[in-house]
C-alpha positions as CSV (number, residue, x, y, z in Angstrom):
1,X,0.0,0.0,0.0
2,X,1.5,3.4,-1.0
3,X,1.5,6.7,1.0
4,X,-1.3,8.1,-1.2
5,X,-3.6,5.3,-0.1
6,X,-2.8,5.4,3.6
7,X,-6.0,6.2,5.5
8,X,-6.0,9.4,7.5
9,X,-7.2,9.0,11.1
10,X,-10.6,10.6,11.9
11,X,-9.1,12.9,14.5
12,X,-6.6,14.3,12.0
13,X,-9.3,14.8,9.4
14,X,-11.3,16.8,11.8
15,X,-8.3,19.0,12.6
16,X,-7.7,20.0,9.0
17,X,-11.3,20.5,8.1
18,X,-12.1,23.8,6.2
19,X,-15.5,24.2,7.7
20,X,-14.8,23.6,11.4
21,X,-11.8,25.6,12.9
22,X,-9.3,23.8,15.1
23,X,-8.8,24.6,18.8
24,X,-6.0,27.1,18.2
25,X,-8.1,29.1,15.8
26,X,-11.0,29.2,18.2
27,X,-8.8,30.4,21.0
28,X,-7.3,33.1,18.8
29,X,-10.7,34.3,17.7
30,X,-11.9,34.3,21.3
31,X,-8.8,36.4,22.3
32,X,-9.5,38.8,19.4
33,X,-13.1,39.2,20.5
34,X,-12.1,39.8,24.1
35,X,-9.5,42.4,23.0
36,X,-12.2,44.1,20.9
37,X,-14.6,44.2,23.9
38,X,-11.8,45.6,26.1
39,X,-11.3,48.4,23.5
40,X,-15.0,49.1,23.3
41,X,-15.3,49.1,27.1
42,X,-12.4,51.5,27.4
43,X,-13.9,53.9,24.8
44,X,-17.3,53.8,26.5
45,X,-15.7,54.5,29.9
46,X,-13.8,57.4,28.5
47,X,-17.0,58.8,26.8
48,X,-18.9,58.4,30.1
49,X,-16.3,60.2,32.1
50,X,-16.2,63.0,29.5
51,X,-20.0,63.4,29.7
52,X,-19.9,63.4,33.5
53,X,-17.1,66.0,33.4
54,X,-18.8,68.3,30.9
55,X,-22.1,68.0,32.7
56,X,-20.5,68.9,36.0
57,X,-18.7,71.9,34.5
58,X,-21.8,73.2,32.7
59,X,-24.1,72.7,35.7
60,X,-21.7,74.4,38.1
61,X,-20.6,77.3,35.7
62,X,-23.7,78.4,33.9
63,X,-24.8,80.5,36.9
64,X,-21.8,82.8,36.4
65,X,-23.4,84.0,33.1
66,X,-26.5,85.2,35.0
67,X,-26.5,87.9,37.7
68,X,-29.1,89.4,40.0
69,X,-29.8,93.1,39.6
70,X,-31.9,95.7,41.5
71,X,-33.8,98.3,39.7
72,X,-34.1,101.5,41.8
73,X,-34.5,105.2,41.3
74,X,-31.8,107.1,43.2
75,X,-32.2,110.7,44.2
76,X,-28.8,112.4,43.7
77,X,-29.0,114.7,46.7
78,X,-27.1,117.9,46.1
79,X,-26.7,118.4,49.8
80,X,-24.5,115.3,50.0
81,X,-22.8,115.3,46.6
82,X,-22.3,119.0,45.8
83,X,-22.3,121.0,49.0
84,X,-20.7,124.0,47.4
85,X,-23.3,123.9,44.5
86,X,-20.7,124.8,41.8
87,X,-20.7,121.4,40.0
88,X,-16.9,121.5,40.0
89,X,-15.6,118.1,38.9
90,X,-12.7,118.4,41.4
91,X,-15.1,118.9,44.3
92,X,-17.4,116.2,43.1
93,X,-14.5,113.7,42.9
94,X,-13.8,114.3,46.6
95,X,-17.0,112.7,47.5
96,X,-16.1,109.0,48.0
97,X,-18.4,106.0,47.7
98,X,-19.3,106.3,51.3
99,X,-21.2,109.5,50.4
100,X,-23.2,107.6,47.7
101,X,-24.0,104.4,49.8
102,X,-26.8,106.1,51.8
103,X,-28.4,107.3,48.6
104,X,-28.5,103.9,47.1
105,X,-29.9,102.3,50.3
106,X,-32.5,105.0,50.6
107,X,-33.6,104.3,47.0
108,X,-34.2,100.7,47.7
109,X,-35.9,101.4,51.0
110,X,-38.2,103.8,49.2
111,X,-39.1,101.1,46.7
112,X,-40.0,98.7,49.5
113,X,-42.1,101.4,51.1
114,X,-43.8,102.2,47.8
115,X,-44.7,98.6,47.3
116,X,-46.2,98.4,50.8
117,X,-44.4,95.3,51.6
118,X,-44.7,94.1,55.2
119,X,-41.2,93.5,56.6
120,X,-39.4,93.9,60.0
121,X,-36.7,95.8,58.1
122,X,-37.7,99.3,59.0
123,X,-34.5,101.2,58.5
124,X,-32.6,102.4,55.5
125,X,-29.4,100.6,56.7
126,X,-31.3,97.3,56.7
127,X,-31.1,97.4,52.9
128,X,-27.3,97.1,53.0
129,X,-27.3,93.3,52.9
130,X,-29.2,93.3,49.6
131,X,-27.0,95.7,47.7
132,X,-23.6,95.0,46.2
133,X,-20.6,97.0,47.6
134,X,-20.0,98.1,44.0
135,X,-23.3,99.8,43.6
136,X,-22.1,103.1,45.2
137,X,-19.1,103.2,42.8
138,X,-21.5,102.6,39.9
139,X,-23.6,105.6,40.8
140,X,-20.5,107.7,41.5
141,X,-19.1,107.0,38.1
142,X,-22.3,108.1,36.4
143,X,-22.4,111.4,38.4
144,X,-18.8,112.2,37.6
145,X,-19.4,111.6,34.0
146,X,-22.5,113.9,33.9
147,X,-22.6,116.3,36.9
148,X,-25.8,117.8,35.5
149,X,-27.7,114.8,36.9
150,X,-27.2,116.0,40.5
151,X,-30.5,117.0,42.0
152,X,-32.5,114.6,39.8
153,X,-33.9,111.2,40.4
154,X,-32.1,108.7,38.1
155,X,-33.0,105.1,37.4
156,X,-30.2,102.7,38.0
157,X,-29.7,98.9,37.5
158,X,-27.3,98.1,40.3
159,X,-25.9,94.7,41.3
160,X,-27.4,92.8,44.2
161,X,-25.2,91.3,46.8
162,X,-23.6,87.8,46.2
163,X,-25.9,86.3,48.9
164,X,-29.0,87.6,47.2
165,X,-27.7,86.3,43.9
166,X,-26.8,83.0,45.4
167,X,-30.3,82.7,47.0
168,X,-32.0,83.2,43.6
169,X,-29.6,80.6,42.1
170,X,-30.3,78.2,44.9
171,X,-26.7,78.4,45.9
172,X,-27.6,79.9,49.3
173,X,-30.1,77.9,51.3
174,X,-32.4,79.2,54.0
175,X,-31.0,76.8,56.5
176,X,-27.6,78.2,55.9
177,X,-28.7,81.8,56.7
178,X,-28.6,81.1,60.5
179,X,-24.8,80.8,60.3
180,X,-24.3,83.7,57.9
181,X,-23.6,87.1,59.3
182,X,-24.1,88.9,56.0
183,X,-27.8,88.2,55.5
184,X,-30.8,86.8,57.5
185,X,-34.2,85.3,56.8
186,X,-36.0,88.6,56.8
187,X,-33.8,89.8,53.9
188,X,-34.7,86.6,52.0
189,X,-38.4,87.2,52.6
190,X,-38.0,90.7,51.2
191,X,-36.2,89.3,48.2
192,X,-39.1,86.9,47.6
193,X,-41.5,89.9,47.7
194,X,-39.5,92.1,45.4
195,X,-38.9,89.6,42.6
196,X,-42.5,89.5,41.4
197,X,-42.5,93.3,41.3
198,X,-39.5,93.4,39.0
199,X,-37.4,95.4,41.5
200,X,-35.1,92.4,41.7
201,X,-34.4,90.4,38.6
202,X,-31.9,87.8,37.3
203,X,-30.6,88.4,33.8
204,X,-27.7,87.6,31.5
205,X,-24.4,88.9,33.0
206,X,-22.4,90.4,30.2
207,X,-20.0,92.0,32.7
208,X,-18.7,88.6,33.6
209,X,-17.4,88.2,30.0
210,X,-16.1,91.8,29.6
211,X,-15.4,92.9,33.2
212,X,-12.4,92.8,35.5
213,X,-11.7,90.9,38.7
214,X,-13.0,92.3,42.0
215,X,-12.0,92.3,45.6
216,X,-13.1,89.7,48.1
217,X,-16.1,91.8,49.2
218,X,-17.5,92.3,45.7
219,X,-17.7,88.7,44.3
220,X,-20.8,89.6,42.3
221,X,-18.9,92.2,40.3
222,X,-16.0,90.0,39.2
223,X,-15.4,89.3,35.6
224,X,-12.9,87.5,33.4
225,X,-12.7,90.0,30.5
226,X,-9.4,91.7,31.5
227,X,-7.8,88.3,32.1
228,X,-8.9,87.2,28.6
229,X,-7.0,90.2,27.3
230,X,-4.0,89.2,29.3
231,X,-4.2,85.7,27.8
232,X,-4.5,87.3,24.3
233,X,-1.4,89.3,24.7
234,X,0.5,86.3,26.0
235,X,-0.6,84.2,23.1
236,X,0.5,87.0,20.8
237,X,4.0,86.9,22.2
238,X,4.1,83.1,22.0
239,X,2.9,83.1,18.4
240,X,5.3,85.8,17.2
241,X,8.3,84.1,18.9
242,X,7.7,80.4,18.9
243,X,6.5,79.9,15.3
244,X,9.5,81.4,13.4
245,X,12.0,80.1,15.9
246,X,10.5,76.6,16.1
247,X,10.1,76.3,12.3
248,X,13.6,77.6,11.6
249,X,15.1,75.2,14.1
250,X,13.1,72.3,12.7
251,X,14.2,73.0,9.1
252,X,17.8,73.2,10.1
253,X,17.8,70.1,12.1
254,X,15.8,68.0,9.6
255,X,17.2,69.3,6.3
256,X,20.6,70.9,6.7
257,X,22.3,69.9,10.0
258,X,24.9,67.1,9.7
259,X,24.1,63.9,11.5
260,X,26.7,63.7,14.3
261,X,26.8,63.4,18.0
262,X,26.0,67.1,18.5
263,X,22.8,67.0,16.6
264,X,21.9,63.8,18.4
265,X,22.5,65.5,21.7
266,X,20.3,68.5,20.6
267,X,17.5,66.1,19.5
268,X,17.6,64.3,22.8
269,X,17.4,67.5,24.8
270,X,14.5,68.8,22.7
271,X,12.6,65.6,23.4
272,X,13.4,65.9,27.1
273,X,12.3,69.5,27.2
274,X,8.9,68.5,25.9
275,X,8.4,66.3,29.0
276,X,9.7,68.8,31.5
277,X,7.0,70.0,34.0
278,X,5.7,73.4,33.2
279,X,6.5,74.8,36.7
280,X,10.2,74.4,35.8
281,X,9.8,76.8,33.0
282,X,8.2,79.2,35.5
283,X,11.2,79.0,37.7
284,X,13.4,79.7,34.7
285,X,11.3,82.7,33.7
286,X,11.4,84.1,37.3
287,X,15.2,83.8,37.4
288,X,16.1,85.0,33.9
289,X,13.4,87.4,32.9
290,X,12.4,89.0,36.2
291,X,15.4,88.7,38.5
292,X,18.2,89.0,35.9
293,X,16.7,91.0,33.1
294,X,14.4,93.0,35.4
295,X,11.3,92.8,33.2
296,X,8.1,93.9,34.8
297,X,6.6,91.3,37.1
298,X,3.1,90.0,36.3
299,X,3.3,91.4,32.8
300,X,1.9,89.4,29.9
301,X,5.2,89.9,28.1
302,X,7.0,87.8,30.7
303,X,4.3,85.3,30.7
304,X,4.5,85.0,26.9
305,X,8.3,84.5,27.0
306,X,7.9,81.8,29.6
307,X,5.2,80.0,27.6
308,X,7.3,80.4,24.4
309,X,10.1,78.4,26.1
310,X,7.6,75.8,27.0
311,X,5.9,75.6,23.6
312,X,9.1,75.5,21.4
313,X,9.8,71.8,21.9
314,X,6.3,70.9,21.0
315,X,6.4,73.0,17.8
316,X,9.9,71.7,16.9
317,X,8.9,68.0,17.3
318,X,5.6,68.4,15.3
319,X,7.3,70.4,12.6
320,X,10.1,67.9,12.1
321,X,7.5,65.1,11.9
322,X,5.7,67.1,9.2
323,X,8.9,67.6,7.2
324,X,9.7,63.9,7.5
325,X,6.2,63.1,6.1
326,X,7.0,64.8,2.8
327,X,8.2,62.0,0.4
328,X,11.9,62.1,-0.5
329,X,10.9,62.0,-4.2
330,X,9.8,65.6,-3.8
331,X,13.3,66.7,-2.8
332,X,14.9,64.5,-5.4
333,X,12.7,65.8,-8.2
334,X,13.5,69.4,-7.2
335,X,17.2,68.8,-7.0
336,X,17.0,66.9,-10.3
337,X,15.7,69.9,-12.2
338,X,18.5,72.1,-10.9
339,X,17.0,73.6,-7.7
340,X,19.4,74.3,-4.9
341,X,18.9,72.6,-1.5
342,X,17.4,75.9,-0.1
343,X,15.0,76.2,-3.0
344,X,14.0,72.5,-2.7
345,X,13.2,73.0,1.0
346,X,11.4,76.4,0.9
347,X,9.7,76.1,-2.5
348,X,8.6,72.4,-2.3
349,X,9.0,70.7,1.0
350,X,7.9,73.5,3.4
351,X,4.6,74.3,1.5
352,X,3.7,70.6,1.6
353,X,4.5,70.4,5.3
354,X,2.6,73.5,6.2
355,X,-0.7,71.8,7.3
356,X,1.2,69.7,9.9
357,X,3.2,72.7,11.0
358,X,0.0,74.8,11.5
359,X,-1.6,71.9,13.4
360,X,1.3,71.5,15.7
361,X,1.6,75.3,16.3
362,X,-2.1,75.6,17.2
363,X,-2.0,72.6,19.5
364,X,1.1,74.1,21.2
365,X,-0.7,77.4,21.6
366,X,-3.7,75.6,23.1
367,X,-1.5,73.8,25.5
368,X,0.2,77.1,26.5
369,X,-3.2,78.9,26.9
370,X,-4.3,76.4,29.6
371,X,-1.0,76.5,31.6
372,X,-1.2,77.9,35.2
373,X,1.9,76.7,37.0
374,X,4.4,78.9,35.2
375,X,2.2,82.0,35.7
376,X,2.1,81.4,39.5
377,X,5.9,82.0,39.8
378,X,5.9,85.2,37.8
379,X,3.1,86.8,39.8
380,X,0.2,86.8,37.4
381,X,-2.3,85.8,40.1
382,X,-1.6,88.4,42.8
383,X,-2.8,91.4,40.9
384,X,-6.3,92.6,40.4
385,X,-6.4,94.5,37.1
386,X,-9.3,97.0,37.2
387,X,-9.1,98.4,33.7
388,X,-8.5,97.0,30.3
389,X,-5.2,97.9,28.6
390,X,-5.4,100.9,26.3
391,X,-2.9,99.8,23.7
392,X,-0.4,97.1,22.7
393,X,2.4,98.4,24.9
394,X,0.1,98.7,27.9
395,X,-1.3,95.2,27.2
396,X,2.2,93.7,27.1
397,X,3.9,95.6,30.0
398,X,1.2,96.5,32.5
399,X,0.5,93.9,35.3
400,X,-2.4,91.6,34.4
401,X,-3.6,88.1,34.9
402,X,-4.5,85.3,32.5
403,X,-7.6,83.0,32.3
404,X,-6.2,79.9,33.9
405,X,-4.5,82.0,36.6
406,X,-7.7,84.0,37.2
407,X,-9.7,80.7,37.6
408,X,-7.1,79.4,40.1
409,X,-7.4,82.7,42.0
410,X,-11.2,82.5,42.2
411,X,-11.2,78.8,43.2
412,X,-9.3,79.5,46.4
413,X,-11.4,82.4,47.6
414,X,-14.0,81.9,50.4
415,X,-17.1,83.4,48.8
416,X,-19.1,80.7,46.9
417,X,-19.8,83.3,44.2
418,X,-16.1,83.2,43.3
419,X,-16.2,79.4,43.1
420,X,-19.2,79.7,40.7
421,X,-17.2,82.1,38.6
422,X,-14.3,79.7,38.5
423,X,-16.5,77.2,36.8
424,X,-17.8,79.8,34.4
425,X,-14.2,80.7,33.6
426,X,-13.5,77.1,32.9
427,X,-16.4,77.0,30.4
428,X,-14.9,80.0,28.6
429,X,-11.4,78.5,28.6
430,X,-12.7,75.2,27.3
431,X,-14.5,77.1,24.5
432,X,-11.2,78.7,23.5
433,X,-9.4,75.4,23.6
434,X,-12.1,73.6,21.6
435,X,-12.1,76.4,19.0
436,X,-8.3,76.2,18.6
437,X,-8.3,72.4,18.3
438,X,-11.2,72.6,15.8
439,X,-9.3,75.1,13.8
440,X,-6.3,72.8,13.7
441,X,-8.4,69.9,12.4
442,X,-10.0,72.1,9.8
443,X,-6.7,73.5,8.5
444,X,-5.2,70.1,8.4
445,X,-8.1,68.6,6.4
446,X,-8.2,71.7,4.2
447,X,-4.5,71.7,3.1
448,X,-3.5,68.1,3.7
449,X,-2.3,66.1,0.7
450,X,-2.1,62.3,0.5
451,X,0.8,60.7,-1.2
């Protein structure tokens, strides 16, 4: 009997069957299915955590975009504001906010009396707990801008106190009032009576987006607008410095630099710098730019220089990766028709790598925009900027804060209204970051070429 006619055992025939896989194949397919399930479970967990995070941020921060206001008619008493009766701006400026506070309190007290609301609060000073400490300054600014209003009754829309605002937002509970020295249950009863009359109302708070930070006693007046300008000027410095320096360094290292131990050392250090904690760059900026170069502390210029040092490794690495992605045939074709090395790089390679370079730059800027640790060391959290800068020089050199630093400053303050504003600032910061990353994706898809 030959080998061709030797019968094959039944077990062997089952193992080589084309319709029923063997044991090894079944185990491999089971392992692949488990790995697929692990991946799906990981993605689902990540999506769930992201949804929880965004829900928490939005639920905690949307209140910052609404504010409680009090509509009152204030009689600008000449006997208190212009005792000499000459309407001299210099004399009017001598009247501090303490001179305006009684007028604002009297206006609200008159509104309560006119509405015939029954309340145990029978004195003008009892209205103090309902009114923001910034209300007197608001009325004073209007009078100084138009002294002719003195002696008239003018309608104002002033800020309510943070406790009243928190009560209408359900941040302040009635059971907590017993332990609060700033407001009591009688004031909350009065608020409940004034809301239906339109004297107290809760509306959109544009000042939170455009305004400046405020002191501990005026949480309801705090805004993030000036800090946004500080971040803008910092990002302007980072863009102007990091983009040309990073791209130039990348082109030299990738296209022109000889491959030796020195360039290897430079590449290793660039990779290491990309992983250095950001607070180290803050220490470097404090030592070099402030203590050695004596640049102004808390200035966006210094913050921009520090963030430039931190962003450069990211831009260099992403730019080099974009240059490597350009096929060598592009360089060879350019050199083959007589172009120089410089012409081949700048006329052919660099334009094709531009989408990746732009993407890396925008991602690096987005990372720098959200950094807080370097700004802590150069003092961009200890200053309350009261006015927006009036020019580029002022925006770069005057002390200011930045969005992440401002959020950090609010989060550590005692008043719950600041904590609410910290969440609101996070929403604005996330909106900027999402916009920048979306722009990076759009630019990459718009200009990307497939080889």
